[in-house]
N, C-alpha and C positions, 0 to 999 in steps of 0.2 A: 509531472511535478517532482522535482528533485529537491530534497530538503535535508538539512542536517542540524545538529544542535549548535548553539552559539559558542560552545567551547569544544574544541577537538583535541583530544589527548592521545598520545601514543601509549602512555602508561595508564592503565585503569586502576584507580585506587580500590582497595578491598574494604569491606565493611568494618574490619577490625583495625584499620589504620588509625593512628593517633591523630585526632583533630581537636584543637582547642575549642571548647564550646563557645567561648565568648567571640572568637573570630568567626567561627563557623555559623553562628546564628542557630544553634541546635540543628545542624544539617542532618537530613535523613538520607541515608545511602542504601537504596535497595540493591538486590542482586541484579546482574544482567550484562547488557551489551554496551555499545558506545554511548547510547542515550543515558544509560545508568551512570556511567563514569563521567559524563559531560554535563548532566543537568541535575545538580545536587540541590534539591529544593529545601528551603528553610522550613522548619517545623511550624505548625499552626501557632499563631500568636507572635510570630517573628517574621512576618512577610509572606505568609502562604496565600494561595488563591482559594476561594474568592471572598472569604470573610475573616475578620479578626475575632478575638475573644469578646470584644465589646460590640460585635455585630456590625462593624463598619465594613462596607464593601471594599474589596481590594482587587483591582482589575488585572493584576499580573502576579508573578511569583518572584521572590528574591532567590537568586541562584548564587551559590558559592562557587567561585572559580577554582577548578582543579589546579594543582601546582606541579611543575616539573623542574627538578634541579633547584628547588627552593623559590622559584619564581611563579607568579600566577600566570596562567595561560591568557592570551589575548582574547578579546571578544570578536566573533566573526559573524558575518552576514549568514543567515540561515538558508537563504535562497537567492537566486538572481532577482534583480529588481532595479528600482530607481529611487534615489534618495529624495525625500520630500521635506526633510527638516534636519538641520544640524545646529547644535548649540555647543560651543567650545566650553570646556570646564573653567569655572571661575578660579583665578589665581590670586585674587585680592583678599582672600580670607574674609568674605562677607560675614558679618555677625548673624545674618538671617539663615545662613547655611550651617551655623553652629547651634542648632536647636537643642535645648537642654544640655548645652556644652559638649555636644557630640557632633562631629563633622559629618555632613552628607554631601557627596559630590553631585554636581548638577549637569555634568556632560551628558548630552543626549543625541541620539540618532534615530530617525524614523525612516523606514524603507517601505515603499509600495511594491507589492509583488503581483504581477499579472501573469497568471499561469493557467494550466489546464489539468483537470483530473479525469477527463474522459473525452468522449467524442461529441462534437457539436457545440452550439452556442450555449446550451444549458449547462455545460461542464466547464465553461470559461469563467474563472473566478478571480476576484481581486481581494487581497487582504493586506494588512499592514503589520509589520513587526516593529516593536519599540524597545530600544536599549537605553536604559536610563541609569544614572549614578555612575557614569564613566569617569575615571580619574583623569584619563587623557583621551581625546578624540583625535583620530588620525588627521593631520593637518591638510591632507589632500582632498578630504571629503567636502562636498558642496551640494546644496540642493539642486536637483535637476540632473546630476551625474548618474550614469549607469553604475551598478555595483554587481559583483558576481558572488555566488555562493563560495564561502570560505575566505573571502576578502576580509582583512582585519578592519574593524570599525573603530577600535579603541582598546583601552585597558580597563579592567574592573576597578571600582573605587570603593568608597566607604558609604555605608548606610547606617546612620546613627552610630558611627564609630566602628562598625564591624567591617573588616576588610579581609579578603577581596570579594566583593559582591556586586551584582547588578540587579536591577529590576527589569524583568523580561516580560513582555506583554504581546499578545496577538489579538487584533480587533478587526471587525469588518462591519459592513452595513447589513441590514436585514435582507436586502435583495440578493446580496452575495452569499449570505448564510443559506438562503433557500436553494441556491444553485449548489452550494457545497454539500448539503445534506439531501438534496433531491426532493424537497417538499417544504411546507411551512413548518416552523419550529414547534413540533409537537410529537408525541409518541407515534410510532408507525401505525398501530391499530391494524386495519385491513388495507392500508396503502400498498399498492403493487410495488414490487421491487423495481428499482431503476435499472435501465439497460444501457444508458449512455456512459455509466461509470460502474465498473465491477472490479474489486480488488480485495486483497486481504483474506480473512476467513469467510467461510460460508456458514449461514445460519438458517435453520429449518424450524419453522413454527409448526408443531404437530398437535392438532386438536385432540382432546380426550376421545377415547374410543378406538384408537389405532390398534391394529392387530399385530401381535408379536408371535414369532415362530422360532422354534428351536433350531431348525436347519435352514440353510440359505435357499430360498425359492429360486426358481428359474426366472430370468429377467422378463420372460414373456408373460409371467403371471403377476397380476396386480393384487390378488388375494389368494394365498395358497391354501385356504380352506374351501375354496370354490370347487365345483365338480371337476373331475379329471379332464384334461385336454391332451389328445394324442397319448403319449405314454407317461405324461406327468400326472402323478397321483396327489391328492390333497393331503394336508397334514392339519391337525387341530391346533388352533392358537393356544398360546400359553395361558391366556386369560380369556374366557368366553366373551366377556363384555368389552374387551379391549382395554387400553390404558386408562387408568383411573383419573388422570388429570392432564391438563395441557402441558406439553413439554416443548423445550427448545433444544435442538441439537446443534452444537458448534462443530464444524468440520475444519480442522486445522492441518494444513500440509506444510511441512518443513523437513524435507527428506523423508521423515516418517509421516504417517497420518494418525491423528488423534481425534477421537469422537468424544465430546464432553456433553453431558446432559445437564440442563438447567430446569429448575421449576420455580414457580412464583411463590413469594412469601406473603404473609398476611398484610404487610405494608405495601404490597404491589411491586416491590423490587424483585429481582431474580437472582438466584444464587445457584452455585454448582451443586448438583446432586451426586454426580460421580462420572467417571470416565472409563472407557474401555482401554485395555492395554494398547499401546501404540503399535500400529502396523508398520513394521520395519521396512524402510526403503520404498514405501508405497508411492511417493512422489516420483522417484526415479523409474518406477515400473508402471506408471499410468498407461502408457501406450501398450505395454504387454497385457495389462489387465483388460483394456478396452478391446484388444484383438481377441483375447480369450472369450470375453462375453459375446462378442460378435459370432464367434465360432459355435456357440451353444445354439444358435438358430439354424445351423446347417448340420448338426449332428443327428443321431438317430431319434432323439427325444421328440422332435417335431417333424419327423419325416412324412407323416401322413398329411401335414398341412403345408408342405414345402411348395407345392405348385402354386405359383402366383402370390405367395405370401411376401409382403414387403418386409425387408430386413433392415434394421437400423445399421448405418455404416459405423465402422470403428471411430471415425471422426466425430460423429454425433454422440456416440456412446462416451467417448473421451470427455466431451463437454458435460455430459450428464454426471459423470463421476468426479469431474473436476469442479464444476460450478453448481451442480444440482439442477441444472437446466441448460438448454441449448442457447448459447449467446451468439455464435457466429454461424456454424453449420446447423442444419435442422434435421429432425427425423423425417423420413419419407412419409408421404400421406398413407395413413393406415398402419404404419409400423408401431409396434408395441415395445416399449422399453421401460422397465420399472427398476428404480434405483434402490436396491436393497442394501441395508447396512445393519450390522449388529451393534446395538446400543445398550447402555445401562439405564434401567428405569426403576421406579419404585415397585413395579409389578414383576420385576425380574429382567434378566438380560436376554435379549432376543433380537431376531431380524425384523426390521421395520421398513416399510415402503416409504422412502422419502420423496417419492414423486406421485404419491396417491392424491386423488382429488381432495382438496381441502388443506393439504400441506402447502405452506408458503415458503419459498426459498429466497434468501436475501444474501447480500455480502456486506462487508464492513463499510462499503461505500454508502449504505443506507443508514448509517449511524443508528443501529437498532438499540432500543432500550435494554434488551437482554445483555448487550455488551457494556451496560452501565451508563449510556448517554442519557442526559436529561436536558431540558430546555426551560430556563427560569425566566419568566416574563410577567411575574405577578406582583411585583413591588409597586404599589400605587403612589409612593412618595417620590418627589424629585430630588431628595437629598442623598447623602452618602450612607445613611443608616439603612441596613438591610431590614426591610419590613415585608419580605417575601413570605407569605404563609407557607409555601412549600419548604423553603429552607428552615424556617422556624419549627415546622413540624418535624423535620429530620433531627434538629438539635434538641427537641423537647424530650430528653431521655427519661424524665420522670413522669411524662404524660400529664403535666400540671397545667397545660394551657398557656404557659409563658416560658421564656428562656432566661434564666439568670446567668450571671457571669460564670458561676461555678458550673452550671449546666453546659455552657458553651465550651469551657475548658475540658470538661469530661468528654463531651460528644466529639469535639474535634480531635481528641486523642484516641478515638476508637477507630480501628481499622476499617470497619464497614462504612462508617460515615465519611472517613477520609477518602475512601474509594469513590463514594458517591460525589463528593465535592470535586474530586480530581477529574471527573468527566461531566461536570455541570457547565453548560454553555449559557451564559447569563447576560441579560440586558439590564444595565443600570448606568447612571451618569458617570462619565470619566472623572477621575480625581485630578486630572491635569489641566482642566479648563480654568481660566481666570474669571470668566463671566459667572456671576452668581456665587463666587467662592464662599463668602461669609454665610449665605443662606444654606449652602450645601453642608456646611459643618456646624451650623448653629445648634444642632441637637446635642453637641458635646458640652454645652453649657447647662443643660438641664438634667435632672435625675432620670435615669433610664434603667430598666430591669437588668441589662447586661453591662451597664457602665458603672464601675465601682467608684470613680472619683470625677464628677463633673468639673469642667474647667472654669476658673475664675476669669474675669474680664481680661486681666493683664496676660494671663497664660494663653487665653484664646487669641488675643491680638498677636502674640509671638508665633502661635501656630499658623495663623493666617498669613503673616509676613513670610514665614518659612515656605508655606505651600505656594504662595504667589511667585516666589523666586524659582520654584521647581516647575511651575505650570508652563505649558507650551502649546496647548491645543489650538488656540486661535492663530498661532504663527505658522502652522503647517501649510505649505504652499501646494495644495492639491485640491482641485474643485470637487473631487469625489470623496474626500476624507469625510467620514460621517460626523454629524453634529455631536457635540459632547453629550447631549442628552438622548441621542438615538443610536448608541453604539452597542454592538454585541461583543462581549468579551469571551474569548475561547480559552480554555485551560491550556496554558502555553506548552507545558511539557507533554501533555497528552496529545495536543495538536501535532507536535513534531513527530512523536512516536506513531501516531495514526497515519499520517500522510507519508511516512517513510515506506509504508506498504504499497503506495500507489505507483509511483515511478512511471506515470504516463508522460512521455516526452512531448513538451510543447514545441511549437515551431522554432523558437529561438534555441531551445535546448538541443533539438535534433540538428539544427544548423551548426552548433558548436561541434557536435560529434561527427557529422558528415558535412563539412563545409563545401562551398562551391569550387574551391581550389583543391585539387587532389595531390597529396604528397605520397610518393612511393619510395620505400627504402630498400636498397639493395647494395651489396658490397660496401656497407658502411656509410653510404651517402643517401641523402634525400633528393629525389628528383621531382620537381614540381611540374604538374600538368594542369594548366589553367582551364577553367570552365569545364571541369569534369562533371559537374552536377549543376542543376539549375533549381531555383526555388520551386518552379512548377513541378518538376520531376520529384523533388523531395516531398512536397505536399501530396502528390499523387499517391504515395505509398505510406505516408506517416500514420494515418489512423489505423490502417490495416496492420502495419508493423507493430504498433502499440497493442492492438487487440490480440494479436497472435503471440506476442511475447508474454502477455498476461496468461493466455490460454495454456501455454507450455511452461509456465512457472519460471521463465527466464528473468522476469522482473522480481523474483524473490530476493535477490541480492545483487549488488553492483558487480560482483565477480562474474556471475553468469551473463549479465548484460554486456560486460566488457569483452568477454571471450566471444560471445555471439556476434556482437557488432564489429569487433576487431577482425574476426574471420570474414564477415560480410564485406568489410572494406576491401579485402583482396578479391573475394569471389565475385562481387558485383561492382567493383570499383565505386564503393559507397553509393549503391543504388543506380548508378549511371549506366551500367552494362548488365542487362538481364538475360543475355543469351551469348553463346560463344560465337565469336566472329571468325568463322572458318568456312572454307569452301566445301561443297559437297564431297569433292574428291579427297580432300585432306581428312575430313571426318570419317569417311568410309575406310580410308587407309588406316587411320589411327585407331578406330574402334571396332574394326572387323572382328567378329567372333568374341568380343569382350562384352561383359555386362548384358548378356542375352541377345546381342545384335547378331542374328544368324542369317539375315536376308540382305541382299544387295540394297543399299540405300539406307539401312537402319542407322548407320553411324551418324548421318546428317539428320535423319528424321527424329532421332532421339538424342540430338546434341544437347549440350549443357544449356538449361533454361532455368530462370528463377534466381532468387537471391543467393542460393548456394549452388547454382549451376547443376541442377539435377540432370544426370547423364546416364544413358543406356536404357534399353528396353526393359531390363529387369527392374530397375528402380522406378521407371515410369509405371510398370505394371503394379508394383507394390503401392505406389501412391494412388493409382486408380482404384485399387481395392480398398484402401484406407478411406477414400471419399465415397465409396459405394457406387462408383461408376462402372465397376467391373466385378464380376463374381469370381472368386478364387477357383471355384469348381469349373469355370469355363475354359481354363487353359491348364496345360501340363506344367507342373513344377519343374524347373530346370529344363525347359523344353529344348534348349539348344544341345542337350546331351542325348536326345531321343531321336531314333530313326524316323518315326512318324509322329511328330509332336503336334499338340494343339496349342497354337500360339495365342497370346493375349491380343484381343482386338482393340487397338488404340488408334482410332482413325483421326483424331483431332488433337495432336500434341500441342498445337499452338495456343490452346486455351490456357496454357501456363503463362503466356505472355499477354493475351488479349483481356484476361480477367485479372485485375490487379490483386485481388484476394489470393488467387491461385499462385501468382508470382512470388508472394511472400510466404504463403502457406507451404510450398514445397520446401523452402528453407527451414522453417520451424519444424515441419514433419521430419525432415532428415536429421535435424538436431535431436529430435525425440526418439526416432526409430533406430538411428545408426545405420551403418552400411549392411545391407541384407544380401546383396548379390543375388536377388531373385528368390531367396529362400524365405518361407513363411515362418521365420523364427526371429521375432523382433528383439533387438538388443536393448540394453539399458540406456536411458537418456544420457546425453552428453553433459547434462547438468551435474552428473556425478563427478566428471572430470573437472568441470569448472569450479566446483566447490573446494577443490584442493588449494586454490589460491591463484592470484594473478602473478604468475612467474613464467620465465622463458621455458622452463621444463613443461609446465602445463600447456602452454601454447603449442609446444612441439607435439605433445600427445594429441591434442585436439586437431592439429593440422593433419596428422597421419590418419585420424578417424575420418575427417571430412574429405581430404584430398586423395587419400590412398598412398601418398608419398609426402614429400616435404617441399613441394613447389611453392614458392613465395613465402617460405617460413619466416624469413627476416622481416618482410613487410607485414605479415600477419601479427608477429610479435610486437612490432613497433606500434601498430594501430591498437592492439589490445591494451598495451601499456598507456598509450595516449588517451584512449577512451576511459580507462580506469582513473586517470588523473582528473577527469571531468566528473565521473560518477561516484568515485570512492570518497572516503572520508579522510 
């Protein structure tokens, strides 16, 4: 799922930029990234999601368009999809669009998005994006047409005279919401973590009573206060009774690794207790860390247990410290690995076992309540008045049992409540349906605790006429479009931010990146090679490719993905060539005595295989060790330089081709480990280089790392830039 904001700006406005409040609609500009600069939400009371000051439901957010050179940026499709509704903007100056003498534009586009957030049918989702109050709709748009992410749908218009703004909304059916969050819309509770979709931050629910230690325990130990094992001696826990309350630990990787502790408040919400100092470059060094932890099983500390003791592979350890659990590879039967991390708690800072029995590991794909997500489905009324006991309890700042207008103004201006609202996924009737329009808004004619001025009959009639001209729900030409009374509204800006962490490539998205027709660039020209790839071959590898890019944090940003997939376009001819097409004679001649190939036939036996063309016995040996198929102690390091070496025993190199997981995994492993030339000294991840940016210079650096030279540099650079044009903003 590749998604971006509805506005894309090259210049990111700062919080202290002058913005006229009347035009901006009291715009709130937080700090941050492209989402921050491109999704400027109006403040509560001026078109915020999901309720107004008078407790009327509002299914989307009013966004102010950023400007460049004095002009408002155009509105763009947030993701690939199919247009299901288009309404051109009225140019006749209808009186009904001049509600209270302020113009509101009625241009509208609705897009259906069918995409994937993980593996299998349960991760295939459909949602709809709504762009309303457009001043101009692109004349080429029509219902039924395909549209692609970043395509212009129109220009922002006026909302009650405030320009330039749009109403931006994300909706789905309950069936799709269940697939989106991996369960029925309710708190996680004891629900197991989903495995079909894993992305973003990792979250660990740690029940009270967890033991904390001052020094890092050996990964073999699940409780370091237990009796000694081999040479490992016990240490006393910092608190004899263990942690005094339930805790949630958030593990956030982004170059560094930050561990943040949450604890529950009296109102059952969760808030940050504290965070440990960031571990610098931890994401770049995950492979190095996994290899070091694996080495602790073969050092002197467990020597007395070594015979027959199952040892967790570096690959499985990598997953444990990356995800908090094994997602792809698994620990061998009987192997013991404990995921110790130093965290901040109310009982002191100490090392805690995040894989101990009772600890539950999740990811952002589970929409955990600790991350602020909530599901509101308790409004018993069919109108547009919010009668949700949950929402009203949040807004009841005086604990009076009811919410006045003043209470709503105060509460919705409070950061904690605004944060709750910003991640509330709510079910309530759409405001854009014509059917039952008067009944939906009839409450505005009667006194209400949060309504300061009920509408007289004439004013109510004008409101209904205005709402009728903006309504469109019954005109949407899509049989799966949810009924206006059965729609789930997702907080639109939080939705975009959240799913930008996913980046699972759907079939159509991967087909754009690796199309069936292969183009190769050399000497300044593109050379077409038809039928380089087929749908069958692409689908053969797609799920594995997605899973392994997530494992190795390549999906962290479009730069990493573009470099990885751009290099893969040359190395594997976009997944079509997974082994070197050379004769045995040419391989033996080419690779004799290189990369650890010291025996006749090694050149061909260990020829390039896999997505990154893993080549040479030394690299094969390192990969075999990484997967736990070969013990490092079973062969001599740099055996080709010894007179009487013990060589690695690699009898079945073709499993890199016959097992599709291995075919891709060799490429992601090499990306993570770097060129080792047979030495047990893992290098830093190539993500470090990719994070420099998508430039010809960076492509050159990565080419030398992967290729050892600059073979195909022009083609690698071309494909890297091409992929970035698809994945970048």
